[in-house]
Backbone bond lengths (Angstrom), bond angles and torsions (degrees), N, CA, C in turn:
res aa  C-N    CA-C-N  psi(-1)  N-CA   C-N-CA  omega(-1)  CA-C   N-CA-C  phi
1 X - - - 1.443 - - 1.524 110.90 -
2 X 1.320 117.11 -39.80 1.467 119.87 -178.29 1.518 112.06 -57.77
3 X 1.323 117.27 -43.03 1.464 120.90 -178.84 1.534 109.28 -62.33
4 X 1.313 117.56 -45.40 1.451 120.75 -179.28 1.520 112.12 -62.70
5 X 1.319 117.51 -41.28 1.468 121.03 179.65 1.527 110.60 -66.25
6 X 1.314 116.07 -42.53 1.477 120.77 179.04 1.539 109.85 -62.19
7 X 1.296 117.25 -42.89 1.476 120.64 178.78 1.530 111.22 -62.83
8 X 1.312 116.60 -40.80 1.454 120.89 178.52 1.512 110.40 -60.02
9 X 1.344 117.08 -49.08 1.453 119.24 -178.11 1.531 112.11 -71.72
10 X 1.301 119.08 -28.31 1.447 120.46 173.28 1.521 110.60 -65.67
11 X 1.342 117.05 -39.61 1.481 121.10 175.11 1.518 109.15 -62.34
12 X 1.362 117.04 -43.62 1.462 120.88 179.22 1.530 111.07 -61.74
13 X 1.323 116.59 -42.11 1.467 121.70 179.80 1.556 109.11 -60.60
14 X 1.336 116.92 -45.82 1.443 121.34 178.97 1.526 111.91 -63.38
15 X 1.326 115.79 -41.76 1.481 120.69 176.77 1.511 109.50 -60.83
16 X 1.332 116.96 -44.87 1.464 123.58 -179.77 1.527 109.47 -56.94
17 X 1.329 116.11 -47.27 1.476 121.97 -178.69 1.515 109.90 -58.76
18 X 1.317 116.50 -48.88 1.482 119.65 -178.20 1.528 110.04 -66.66
19 X 1.324 117.38 -38.42 1.489 120.93 -178.96 1.521 111.63 -64.69
20 X 1.335 116.27 -35.92 1.476 119.30 176.69 1.521 110.95 -64.11
21 X 1.321 116.69 -26.33 1.464 121.50 176.23 1.502 113.16 -85.64
22 X 1.349 117.89 1.93 1.438 121.93 177.67 1.521 114.95 95.09
23 X 1.334 117.79 2.18 1.468 122.16 -178.30 1.536 108.15 -97.90
24 X 1.337 115.55 82.37 1.476 120.67 178.94 1.516 110.44 -93.20
25 X 1.304 117.51 116.93 1.427 123.12 176.06 1.520 108.17 -105.18
26 X 1.305 117.31 97.03 1.450 121.42 -173.05 1.530 112.33 -66.49
27 X 1.319 118.31 -25.75 1.469 119.87 173.98 1.529 109.59 -66.75
28 X 1.341 115.99 -35.13 1.469 118.68 177.34 1.516 111.84 -68.20
29 X 1.346 116.54 -36.34 1.482 119.67 176.25 1.537 108.10 -54.68
30 X 1.304 116.53 -46.93 1.447 120.47 -179.18 1.516 112.79 -60.24
31 X 1.313 117.65 -33.43 1.468 121.21 -178.98 1.535 111.61 -74.70
32 X 1.300 118.76 -15.91 1.456 122.13 -178.73 1.532 113.62 -88.95
33 X 1.308 116.33 -11.35 1.478 120.57 -176.21 1.508 110.08 -123.87
34 X 1.324 115.25 146.30 1.475 121.94 171.77 1.528 108.47 -71.12
35 X 1.316 116.50 170.98 1.479 119.62 179.66 1.524 111.37 -60.95
36 X 1.312 117.95 -35.26 1.473 124.83 173.91 1.517 106.69 -131.83
37 X 1.302 117.93 139.79 1.468 119.89 -175.10 1.521 111.43 -145.07
38 X 1.313 115.24 164.57 1.475 123.32 176.07 1.530 106.25 -121.51
39 X 1.305 116.20 133.45 1.467 120.95 177.66 1.529 108.11 -127.75
40 X 1.327 114.42 144.85 1.464 120.58 177.55 1.522 108.95 -130.54
41 X 1.321 114.61 140.37 1.442 120.48 177.41 1.538 107.09 -152.09
42 X 1.332 117.22 178.13 1.480 117.90 176.75 1.541 112.99 -56.89
43 X 1.325 116.60 -22.07 1.470 119.96 178.97 1.501 112.76 -78.88
44 X 1.343 117.47 -13.57 1.471 120.77 179.39 1.500 112.76 130.25
45 X 1.327 115.11 -171.96 1.453 122.02 -179.81 1.506 108.72 -106.21
46 X 1.333 115.99 139.74 1.465 119.85 179.31 1.520 109.23 -142.36
47 X 1.296 115.90 160.01 1.441 122.14 172.14 1.508 107.90 -111.90
48 X 1.315 116.40 157.68 1.467 119.88 178.70 1.504 111.19 -153.39
49 X 1.311 113.60 170.10 1.465 122.48 176.54 1.518 108.64 -118.53
50 X 1.312 116.04 145.24 1.457 121.85 176.61 1.532 108.30 -82.49
51 X 1.319 115.41 86.19 1.466 121.90 -175.31 1.518 110.75 -141.96
52 X 1.326 115.89 -169.26 1.462 121.55 -179.38 1.526 111.64 -61.43
53 X 1.324 116.93 -34.20 1.466 118.97 179.50 1.530 110.27 -65.55
54 X 1.337 118.41 -39.45 1.456 120.56 176.23 1.514 110.72 -59.22
55 X 1.321 117.47 -46.65 1.456 121.05 -178.42 1.546 110.41 -63.74
56 X 1.331 116.98 -38.04 1.464 119.70 178.10 1.530 111.03 -66.26
57 X 1.310 117.68 -44.45 1.450 121.80 178.60 1.527 111.03 -64.03
58 X 1.307 117.35 -40.00 1.482 120.77 178.91 1.518 109.90 -65.36
59 X 1.340 117.89 -41.97 1.452 120.99 178.43 1.549 110.00 -60.48
60 X 1.339 117.71 -44.17 1.454 121.13 178.97 1.538 110.38 -66.89
61 X 1.338 117.14 -38.97 1.463 121.30 -178.62 1.536 110.36 -62.66
62 X 1.328 118.42 -45.74 1.471 119.87 -179.37 1.516 111.35 -68.62
63 X 1.329 117.58 -33.06 1.463 120.02 174.01 1.525 110.03 -63.17
64 X 1.311 116.56 -40.40 1.468 120.20 177.57 1.537 111.09 -64.84
65 X 1.315 116.98 -45.19 1.463 119.90 178.25 1.528 110.22 -56.64
66 X 1.331 117.13 -46.21 1.479 119.82 179.05 1.519 110.83 -62.85
67 X 1.324 116.87 -41.45 1.487 121.75 -178.15 1.542 113.25 -62.75
68 X 1.338 116.63 -32.50 1.458 119.82 -178.85 1.536 111.71 -90.37
69 X 1.331 116.77 4.51 1.436 120.25 174.63 1.520 116.99 93.05
70 X 1.331 117.78 14.13 1.446 121.27 179.83 1.541 108.14 -66.91
71 X 1.325 116.16 124.91 1.456 120.77 179.57 1.518 113.05 -108.57
72 X 1.326 116.77 -27.28 1.447 119.04 -177.88 1.539 110.14 -159.14
73 X 1.304 115.45 145.07 1.470 122.64 171.02 1.526 105.98 -128.21
74 X 1.332 116.57 120.59 1.462 121.23 179.75 1.529 109.21 -122.12
75 X 1.323 114.65 142.63 1.457 118.68 175.75 1.525 107.80 -72.61
76 X 1.317 114.20 128.39 1.456 120.80 177.10 1.544 110.02 -93.78
77 X 1.330 113.64 -42.50 1.476 117.91 -175.88 1.536 109.11 -157.61
78 X 1.317 115.93 144.91 1.473 122.80 172.04 1.526 106.30 -125.35
79 X 1.317 115.92 126.54 1.454 121.44 175.04 1.516 108.29 -126.97
80 X 1.313 117.08 133.69 1.444 121.46 -177.92 1.523 110.94 -106.96
81 X 1.311 115.00 138.80 1.484 122.39 171.60 1.523 106.28 -114.37
82 X 1.326 118.03 104.01 1.476 120.51 -179.59 1.529 112.79 -62.35
83 X 1.329 114.82 141.78 1.473 120.84 173.37 1.516 107.86 -103.78
84 X 1.333 115.35 -49.35 1.463 121.87 173.94 1.539 106.83 -152.51
85 X 1.304 118.83 -166.72 1.459 120.34 -175.54 1.525 113.41 -70.44
86 X 1.357 118.32 -12.73 1.452 121.03 -178.00 1.522 113.11 -117.91
87 X 1.309 119.31 -7.17 1.480 122.76 -173.75 1.518 111.30 -135.42
88 X 1.330 114.67 151.46 1.450 120.26 176.04 1.524 108.10 -156.84
89 X 1.305 114.77 168.61 1.472 122.73 170.69 1.528 105.38 -105.64
90 X 1.335 116.77 128.41 1.463 120.92 177.27 1.519 108.17 -100.44
91 X 1.311 115.75 123.73 1.484 122.76 176.21 1.523 104.32 -101.99
92 X 1.330 116.03 110.94 1.446 120.37 -174.78 1.543 109.28 -114.91
93 X 1.331 116.05 124.26 1.456 121.29 176.82 1.525 107.55 -103.48
94 X 1.323 115.05 136.88 1.460 120.45 -176.81 1.527 110.99 -119.30
95 X 1.318 116.62 151.90 1.473 123.03 168.16 1.508 106.48 -112.09
96 X 1.328 115.33 126.34 1.473 121.90 -179.12 1.511 108.94 -109.31
97 X 1.309 116.52 139.72 1.450 122.60 175.35 1.531 107.55 -116.92
98 X 1.334 114.55 129.83 1.478 121.29 -177.09 1.529 109.99 -122.09
99 X 1.311 115.15 146.50 1.481 120.31 173.12 1.535 105.80 -105.50
100 X 1.297 116.77 122.41 1.477 122.56 177.79 1.498 109.82 -137.14
101 X 1.319 117.71 120.20 1.452 122.98 173.29 1.530 112.08 45.17
102 X 1.345 115.20 58.77 1.473 124.06 177.81 1.528 112.69 62.88
103 X 1.336 117.51 23.33 1.485 119.85 177.11 1.540 106.47 -128.52
104 X 1.291 114.49 151.49 1.454 121.51 170.75 1.523 108.20 -109.85
105 X 1.319 117.31 129.62 1.468 121.09 178.53 1.539 108.56 -127.61
106 X 1.313 113.66 153.27 1.481 119.20 176.98 1.505 108.91 -121.51
107 X 1.346 115.19 148.66 1.444 122.16 174.48 1.494 108.90 -129.47
């Protein structure tokens, strides 16, 4: 399971990189998500559907990332918490690089 989860997030990282450059492949967005999914962030936990609304929100999200100067998102660490033999929670830490007023910063 760990290998499959890592490959999924590596695909997402590569998609993120290309999307920050303006190359949004909405068919690929669909391939990164199940038909129904759960997402968690500092803003809370939400459920979603892999539909046109997801693609619209993702398009707006990447436009926002570019507008605030996001240049790169890299996976720093992936830690898995197993639920059972077929399910787990993936804890993914990211490093973000931003361009601001002729400077590059990382968080």
